[in-house]
C-alpha positions as CSV (number, residue, x, y, z in Angstrom):
1,M,11.5,-67.7,13.0
2,D,12.3,-64.4,14.6
3,A,15.8,-65.6,15.4
4,F,16.4,-66.3,11.7
5,R,15.1,-62.8,10.8
6,L,17.4,-61.2,13.3
7,G,20.3,-63.3,12.0
8,S,19.5,-62.4,8.4
9,F,19.5,-58.7,9.4
10,A,22.8,-59.0,11.2
11,L,24.4,-60.7,8.2
12,G,23.2,-57.7,6.1
13,Q,25.0,-55.5,8.6
14,D,28.2,-57.5,8.0
15,D,28.0,-59.0,11.5
16,A,29.0,-62.6,12.3
17,V,26.1,-64.9,13.0
18,H,25.9,-68.4,14.6
19,V,22.7,-70.3,15.0
20,F,22.3,-73.1,17.5
21,L,19.1,-75.1,17.1
22,L,17.5,-76.9,20.0
23,G,14.5,-79.2,20.3
24,K,12.1,-79.0,17.3
25,G,14.3,-76.3,15.8
26,V,16.8,-79.1,14.8
27,E,14.1,-80.5,12.6
28,C,13.2,-77.1,11.0
29,E,13.8,-78.3,7.5
30,S,11.1,-81.0,7.8
31,L,8.4,-78.7,9.1
32,D,7.1,-77.5,5.7
33,T,3.4,-77.4,5.5
34,E,0.9,-76.6,2.7
35,H,0.5,-73.1,4.1
36,F,4.0,-72.3,5.2
37,A,7.3,-73.2,3.5
38,V,9.7,-73.2,6.4
39,T,12.8,-74.1,4.3
40,K,12.0,-71.3,1.9
41,A,11.7,-68.8,4.8
42,L,15.1,-69.9,6.1
C-alpha cells in the first residue's frame, strides 16, 4: 500500500506515475476484507 501512497503523492505534485503490479498485487481489487477496504484505499 505504501507504493500507492507514494504514487498518490506524486500525482498531487503533477508528476507522472506508472504502477506495475506483480504477484498478489495483481489481485488487489479482490483483497477487500471486513476490516480493510483495499479498493477504497486505492
